[in-house]
Residue, then its C-alpha position, 0 to 999 in steps of 0.5 A: m643514247q646520252v641525254p644532253s643537259k642543255i641544247g642552246r639555252y634550253r634545259v633538256t628534261g627527256r627524249l621524245g622520240s627518234g628516227a633515221f635522221a633526227t632525235v627529238w628532245l623535250a626541254e624546258d624554256d626557263m626564260l619563257e616558262s614553257q616546254v618545247a620540243i627540240k629536233v636535232l639532226a643525227e650526227n651521222w647525217s649532219h655532214h651531208p649537205d643535202v640532208r642538212a639542207r633539207f633539215e634547215q628548209e623544213a624549219q624555214v617552211l614552218r616558220r613562213a607558214d606560221s599557223e596554229r595548224l602546223v608545228r611552229v619553229h621558234d628558234f634554230g641553232e647549232l650544237p658545239d659539234g656542228r649538229p643543227y637543231q630546231v626548237m619547235t612546239y611541244a605537242a602534249g597530246g601525242s601523235l595519231a600513231d599513239r591513238l591508233e595503237k588502241g585500234p579504230m577511232a569513234v567514227r565521228a572523232a575519226l571524221r573530225t580529225a581527218s577534216d582537221i588534218a586536211h585543213a592544216v595541209t591546206v595551209l601548207h599548200d597555200s604556202g606553196v608546199l607539198h608535204r609528201d610524207l603524211k602519216p599518223s606519226n606526223v600528225l600531233f595533238d595539242t591543246v590551244r585555248g582549252s580545245e584540242r588541235v591537230l598539228v601537222a609536223d615533220l616536213g623533212l620531205a616537203k617540196s615546193i609545189a612549183q617544182a613538183s613536175g621535176f621530182t626525180v627521187i621516190a619519197g614517202t611512206p608505203g601505205y600512205m604515199a599516192p601511186e604516182q610517188s613511186l614513179p620517178g619524174g612522174g610529177l606530183d601535185v596536191r592530190a598526192d597529199v589528198h591520198a595520204i589523208g584518205a589513207m589515214t582516214y581509212q586507218m582511223l575508221t577501220g584500224h587498218a591501212p587501206p588493203q591492196n583490194r581497196a575494200a570500202p571501210s564499211k566492209l571492215r566496220p559495217e556501221i560506217p555510212r555508205q556516204v563516208d565510204r564514197v568520200v574516203m575511197r575517192a580520196l584513195d583512187a589510184d587515178r589522181n584525176r578522180r581524187w578530190p582536187s584538194p584537201a579543202a575539198f576532201a574536208s568539205a566532203l567529210e563535213s557534209s557526210v557528218i551532217q547527213r549522218r546526223v540528220v539520218r540518225f535524228l530521223r531514225h531516233v524520232t521514229g524509234t521514240l514514237v514506236a517505243l511510245a506506242l509500244l509502251a501504251l500497249t504493253a508493260g513489264a516485259t523485257v526485250p532481247g539485249g536487256t532493254p525493258e519494253g517501252w524503253v528507247r536505246v540511244t547512243d553517242a554520235g561515235h557509237t562509243f557507247s549506248l544505253s536505254v532510258p524510259g520512253e517518256w525520257a527520250r523526246q530530246l537527244r544531244d549526242s555531240g559530246w562533253n568537255v571532261s574539264s567539268l569533272g576536274l579532268p584535262s580539258g577536251t571533248e570526249p564522247g557523250l550524250q544527253v537525253g530527256t523529256d525537256l533538256r531546258d527544264p531542270t525539273r524534268p527527267a533527263l540523263f547525261a552519260g559521258w565516256s573519257r580516256w581520263l576516267v581510269p582507276g585511281m584518277p581523282v575527279a571533282w564530283p559535281s555539287h547539287p545545291g539544296c540537295a539532301r545527300g543519301l548513302d553512297r553505294e558501290v555498283r557494277a555495270a558493263g564489266m566495270t565497277g564504280q560508285v553511286r552518289r544520290c541526293a534529293t530536293a523536294t521534287v527531283s533527285y540527282t544520281d551521279v555514277l562513276l564507272t572505271g575498270n575492265g581494262r579500258e576507259g570509264v563512264y560518268m553518268q548523271i540521272r535526274q528523276q522525279v522524287g519517288t522514282d529510281h531507274t538508276d539500276e535498270v539504266l545501268k543494266t543496259l549500258r554497253l561499251h562498243q569500243s575504246 
């Protein structure tokens, strides 16, 4: 396919993708100094009045909705050969389909993304439109004001909710469309889109589209909580009267399940810490299965992306909601991470931070943090969890700081910072307990 040099006033720099009806090009808007995506109707369809009308309708719907949760249309035009085009938001973060090629997502990330999709579709429904073709390739990611945001795209099959009872043509993508979409004239409402969001949630959690036997997600991935099973399976119910009544209701249920899950995990953590401290008072020096020293406590991030162990006296406070990787000079965004320590507000007490990131790969430059007033020792190389990396250590009169950067093993990497009392160094013991559960 020949790359056009310009489309309208926009300078084309590459092809983003193509489908049965259109090709999407990446272009530069030199006037406004920004990148845009330009969707051009395929030549073999440009003379079909119904397809052309649908293409124009998509642009009109997105323009009317005009939401940060939906791909925005900035311009509309026609090429010299008569093909229409839309100038849209360029979503630099790629699509959900791209991310799912790596397999299932961390549980919390999956639930957060599903909730964001549901809120975006709610905006569409509030504009009086059904999407009808929600699937991973139509969910995009972009960064807005420093935070990653989900954008819903491709409204080529969207229709007015007011006309739902009159749909006579089967439309949608198998695996995501609701059963009623296979029945011409069966009538559709917002619950058809709820089913599609439920199917994507299932795939984000398990790595697979919902099977015919409708097995709960936890059957494929045991760590998924039962309350999440219930929320997702209700969205996928073949009887639309038993589904969540709207994407907003589905989002609310997902968000409630996250809160419940965090409460349960917190209680388990507190109980586990007390047990570990009791064991520490009774025994010392032994090692339990899995490489965790006796008297230590194993902690994990909210999405169970990784886990590690720390001395029991460190495990009094835990924050597991992630980290912004821009702190290392990497592209801004939230990734799995945790902090654990004796008192996270006290900069003199022992504590550990650990964070996973898809940007931590061999060769990626990072901005190592500085520790004012800290005398730096010799750097050294280290291996942990099948990865290689570097350890940097410095000390003040009372505390030491150890920074660890691990990459390799064909997957993303981990950054750690350990604060300890001078004269104590548990770095190597902690590294031996590091486990990556998924990436």
